[in-house]
C-alpha positions in Angstrom: -1.7 -10.4 26.1 0.2 -8.6 23.4 -1.5 -5.9 21.2 -0.7 -5.6 17.5 -1.9 -2.9 15.1 -1.6 -3.5 11.4 -1.7 -0.2 9.5 -2.5 -0.6 5.8 -1.9 2.2 3.3 -4.8 1.0 1.1 -7.7 -1.5 0.9 -6.2 -3.4 -2.1 -5.1 -7.0 -1.7 -1.7 -8.3 -2.9 0.7 -11.0 -1.8 2.0 -9.1 1.2 -1.6 -8.4 2.4 -2.6 -12.0 2.1 0.5 -13.2 4.0 0.2 -10.7 6.8 -3.6 -11.3 7.2 -2.6 -15.0 7.6 -0.2 -14.0 10.4 -2.8 -11.7 12.0 -5.3 -14.6 12.1 -2.7 -16.8 13.7 -1.8 -14.1 16.3 -5.5 -13.9 17.2 -5.7 -17.7 17.5 -2.7 -17.6 19.9 -4.5 -15.2 22.3 -3.2 -11.8 21.1 -5.1 -8.7 20.6 -5.0 -7.6 16.9 -6.5 -4.5 15.2 -6.2 -3.2 11.7 -6.3 0.3 10.3 -7.1 0.5 6.6 -6.5 3.8 4.8 -9.4 4.4 2.4 -12.6 6.4 1.9 -15.8 4.9 3.3 -16.3 2.0 5.7 -15.4 -1.0 3.6 -12.6 -2.3 1.5 -11.5 -5.6 -0.2 -8.8 -5.9 2.5 -11.3 -5.2 5.3 -13.6 -7.9 3.9 -10.7 -10.4 3.8 -9.8 -9.6 7.4 -13.4 -10.0 8.6 -13.7 -13.3 6.7 -10.6 -14.7 8.4 -11.5 -13.4 11.9 -8.1 -11.8 11.9 -8.8 -8.8 14.2 -10.9 -5.7 14.5 -11.0 -3.1 11.6 -11.0 0.7 11.4 -11.3 2.5 8.0 -10.3 6.1 7.5 -7.7 8.7 6.7 -4.3 9.4 8.1 -5.8 11.6 10.9 -7.8 8.6 12.0 -4.6 6.5 12.1 -3.1 9.0 14.6 -6.1 8.7 16.9 -6.3 4.9 16.6 -2.6 4.4 17.4 -2.6 6.7 20.4 -5.9 5.4 21.8 -5.0 1.7 21.3 -1.5 2.0 22.6 -0.3 -1.2 20.9 2.9 -3.0 21.7 3.8 -3.4 18.1 2.7 -1.5 15.0 3.2 -3.0 11.5 3.0 -0.2 9.0 2.5 -1.3 5.4 3.0 1.5 2.9 5.1 4.7 2.9 2.4 7.4 3.7 1.1 5.3 6.7 4.7 4.5 7.8 5.7 8.2 7.7 2.8 9.1 10.0 3.7 6.3 12.4 7.3 7.5 12.4 6.2 11.1 13.2 4.2 9.7 16.1 7.3 8.0 17.4 9.3 11.2 17.0 6.7 13.2 19.0 6.6 10.6 21.7 2.8 10.2 21.2 3.5 6.5 20.4 5.8 4.2 22.3 5.0 1.2 20.2 7.7 -0.7 18.4 7.4 0.1 14.7 7.9 -2.6 12.1 7.8 -1.8 8.4 7.3 -4.7 6.0 9.4 -4.2 2.8 8.4 -7.3 0.8 9.1 -5.8 -2.6 11.8 -3.7 -4.2 11.5 0.1 -4.4 10.6 0.2 -8.1 10.1 3.6 -9.7 10.0 5.5 -6.4 10.6 9.2 -6.5 13.4 11.3 -4.9 11.0 12.6 -2.3 10.1 9.1 -1.3 13.7 8.0 -1.0 14.7 11.1 0.9 11.9 10.8 3.4 12.5 7.1 3.9 16.2 7.5 4.5 15.9 10.5 6.8 13.4 8.8 9.1 14.7 5.3 9.0 16.1 5.6 12.6 12.4 5.9 13.8 11.7 2.3 12.5 12.6 -0.4 14.9 12.8 -3.2 12.3 12.3 -3.7 8.5 10.6 -6.9 7.7 11.8 -8.5 4.4 11.1 -11.9 2.7 14.1 -12.5 0.6 17.8 -11.9 0.1 16.9 -9.5 -2.8 14.8 -7.2 -0.5 17.4 -7.4 2.3 20.2 -6.5 0.0 18.4 -3.4 -1.4 17.8 -2.1 2.2 21.5 -2.6 3.1 22.5 -0.7 -0.1 20.2 2.1 1.0 22.1 2.4 4.3 19.8 0.4 6.6 21.8 -1.5 9.2 21.7 -5.3 8.8 20.7 -5.8 12.5 17.5 -3.8 11.8 16.4 -6.2 9.1 14.2 -9.2 9.8 14.3 -11.6 6.9 11.7 -14.3 7.0 10.6 -16.2 3.8 7.0 -16.0 2.7 4.4 -18.4 4.0 1.4 -20.2 2.6 -1.6 -21.4 4.6 -2.5 -25.1 4.7 -5.4 -24.6 2.4 -3.0 -24.2 -0.5 -2.0 -27.8 -0.1 -5.4 -29.4 0.1 -6.8 -31.5 -2.8 -4.0 -30.6 -5.1 -4.5 -32.0 -8.6 -1.7 -34.5 -9.4 0.3 -33.8 -12.5 -0.6 -37.1 -14.1 -4.3 -36.8 -13.2 -7.0 -37.0 -15.9 -8.2 -33.6 -14.7 -5.0 -32.1 -16.1 -6.8 -32.1 -19.4 -9.0 -29.3 -18.2 -6.0 -27.1 -17.8 -4.5 -27.6 -21.2 -3.9 -24.5 -23.2 -5.0 -22.2 -20.3 -2.9 -19.7 -18.4 -3.4 -17.2 -15.7 -1.6 -13.9 -14.6 -2.1 -12.5 -11.1 -1.1 -9.1 -9.8 -2.1 -5.5 -9.3 -2.2 -3.0 -12.2 1.0 -1.2 -11.2 3.5 -0.7 -14.1 6.1 -2.9 -12.6 3.8 -5.9 -12.8 4.2 -5.7 -16.6 0.9 -7.4 -17.3 0.6 -6.0 -20.9 3.9 -7.8 -21.7 2.5 -11.1 -20.5 -0.7 -10.6 -22.5 1.3 -9.9 -25.7 3.4 -13.1 -25.1 0.1 -15.0 -24.8 -1.2 -13.6 -28.1 2.0 -14.6 -29.9 2.5 -18.1 -28.6 0.9 -21.2 -30.1 0.3 -23.4 -27.1 -2.1 -21.2 -25.2 -5.7 -20.6 -26.2 -7.0 -18.8 -23.0 -5.6 -16.4 -20.5 -7.3 -15.2 -17.3 -5.8 -12.0 -15.9 -6.5 -11.1 -12.2 -5.7 -7.5 -11.6 -6.8 -4.3 -9.8 -7.8 -2.3 -12.9 -8.6 -3.7 -16.4 -9.8 -0.9 -18.7 -6.3 -0.6 -20.2 -6.6 -4.1 -21.6 -9.9 -3.7 -23.5 -8.2 -3.4 -26.9 -6.1 -6.5 -26.1 -9.3 -8.5 -25.5 -10.4 -7.5 -28.9 -7.0 -8.5 -30.4 -7.4 -11.9 -28.7 -10.8 -12.4 -30.2 -9.5 -11.5 -33.7 -6.9 -14.4 -33.5 -9.3 -16.9 -32.0 -8.1 -16.7 -28.4 -9.9 -16.0 -25.2 -8.7 -13.2 -22.9 -10.6 -12.6 -19.7 -9.8 -9.7 -17.3 -11.0 -10.2 -13.7 -10.8 -6.9 -11.6 -10.7 -7.0 -7.8 -11.2 -10.8 -7.6 -9.2 -12.5 -4.9 -7.5 -15.7 -6.1 -7.9 -19.0 -4.3 -6.2 -22.4 -4.6 -8.9 -23.4 -7.1 -8.0 -20.5 -9.3 -4.7 -22.1 -10.2 -6.3 -25.5 -10.7 -7.9 -24.2 -13.9 -4.6 -23.3 -15.5 -1.6 -25.1 -17.0 0.7 -22.1 -16.7 1.2 -19.0 -14.6 2.7 -16.0 -16.4 4.6 -13.6 -14.1 6.6 -11.1 -16.1 7.1 -8.6 -13.3 9.9 -6.0 -13.7 10.5 -5.7 -9.9 10.1 -8.4 -7.3 11.4 -9.7 -4.1 9.8 -13.1 -3.5 6.5 -13.2 -5.4 3.8 -15.0 -3.5 1.8 -15.8 -6.6 4.6 -18.0 -7.8 4.6 -19.9 -4.6 0.8 -20.3 -4.8 1.0 -21.6 -8.4 3.6 -24.1 -7.5 1.7 -25.4 -4.5 -1.1 -26.3 -7.0 1.2 -28.0 -9.5 0.7 -25.1 -12.0 3.7 -24.5 -14.2 5.4 -21.1 -13.9 7.2 -18.8 -16.4 8.4 -15.8 -14.4 10.9 -12.9 -14.8 14.3 -13.1 -13.3 13.5 -10.1 -10.9 14.7 -10.2 -7.3 14.9 -13.6 -5.7 12.3 -15.2 -8.0 14.8 -17.7 -9.5 15.5 -19.1 -6.0 11.9 -20.2 -5.4 11.2 -21.9 -8.8 10.5 -25.6 -8.4 8.3 -26.2 -11.4 9.0 -23.7 -14.2 11.6 -21.3 -15.6 12.7 -17.7 -15.2 13.5 -15.5 -18.1 14.3 -11.7 -18.4 11.1 -9.9 -19.4 12.7 -8.1 -22.3 11.5 -9.9 -25.5 7.9 -10.8 -26.1 8.9 -13.2 -28.9 11.3 -15.0 -26.6 8.6 -15.4 -24.0 6.2 -16.7 -26.6 8.8 -19.3 -27.8 9.5 -20.3 -24.2 5.9 -20.8 -23.4 5.6 -23.2 -26.4 8.8 -25.0 -25.4 7.7 -25.4 -21.7 4.3 -26.7 -22.5 5.7 -29.1 -25.1 7.7 -30.9 -22.4 6.3 -29.8 -19.0 8.0 -32.6 -17.0 11.4 -31.2 -17.9 10.7 -28.0 -15.8 11.2 -29.6 -12.4 14.1 -28.5 -10.1 15.0 -28.1 -6.4 14.2 -24.6 -5.1 16.7 -22.7 -3.0 14.0 -21.0 -0.9 10.8 -22.8 0.1 7.6 -21.3 1.5 7.0 -21.6 5.3 3.8 -22.6 6.9 1.9 -19.7 8.5 2.5 -21.2 11.9 6.3 -21.3 11.2 6.3 -17.8 9.9 4.4 -16.4 12.9 6.7 -18.2 15.3 9.8 -16.8 13.6 8.1 -13.3 13.5 7.4 -13.3 17.2 10.9 -14.6 18.1 12.5 -11.8 15.9 10.4 -8.9 17.3 10.7 -10.1 21.0 13.5 -7.7 21.8 12.1 -4.6 20.0 9.6 -3.2 22.5 
C-alpha cells in the first residue's frame, strides 16, 4: 500500500484543489492510504469539508509546525505540496533528512505578481523538489524559462469527474430558454482573476440581464451591485459557494477574463455543460476552447461587443479544441505512472 500526503497551503477551493481531491478520492478507491494537511486556523475549512464529502482521505488542520510533525510521523511515500509556504517547509524537511518522501509540487497556474523573495526562494530550493506537476504547455514553458529541467516536469492535462457529463442540457433543448440572458463568472478574489473587468463588461453589454459571480470575497463588488440595479440588471455575488454541474446549467455564458492562467478548469467545466465561454487569451486557454471565443482582457467595450455578438449567433462558436480534459481515472493512472520512479 502506497501512502500519499497532500499538503494544502489554505482551506480555499479552486480548480487545482477540485482536481487533486478527485485524484485523492480515486487513489483511496484503488487501495492507497491518503492523508491531507490543510493549513488554516481552527479545525474546519471549505477544502476539508470537500475532502470529507468525497471520502478522499483523512484530514489534519493546523499551522506549518503541525505540517512538520504530520509529515515526519506519517512517513508518506509521496508528498504533494500545494502552495509556496507549505512547499518550502517540505523542502526544508528534505534538506534536513527528516523526510525521505518524494516531493511533488503542483504548478497548475502561472506565477502572476509573485515577489522577488518568492522567486528567489523557489529557484534556490528547486533541487529539493523531485517533480513539478503542470497541466498545460503554458505552465511547463514558464518553469523551463525559470531554469527547471524539463525531465523534472510532469505535464498532465486537467481532468473532470464523470458527474460533469451526466444529464447535460442539449443546446437545442427547450430548457435552453431558462439560460437566456444569464451569465456566470467563477474564480477566487485574487487580482489576476480580473473579476471586476468581467462585471464591467456585463454592465455595458446588451444581451445579458443577469450575472452570478462565484468568488472567495465579495465586499469589493457592493457598489457594482448597485450600479447593476440602476441600469435594470441583476448582479449576484456568491461568496465561498462551491460550483456544481448544475451551476453552469443556469447560464448561457461563462465570463473568464483572467489575466494569468495555465489551463482554467472552470472553462472545461462550463463546456462540459454546453455553456458558452468568453475567456481571456492567457496561458493555454485558447487550446481548450470548444464552444466559445478567447479575447485579450484589455478593453471592456470590446468584451461587451463580443458578448452581444456571440449570443446573437451562438452556433457559430463551435470549434475543435487542441487539448481536451481527461477523465479522473485517466489522470490518476498517468499521475501514478509518472511518479513511479521518484521514490
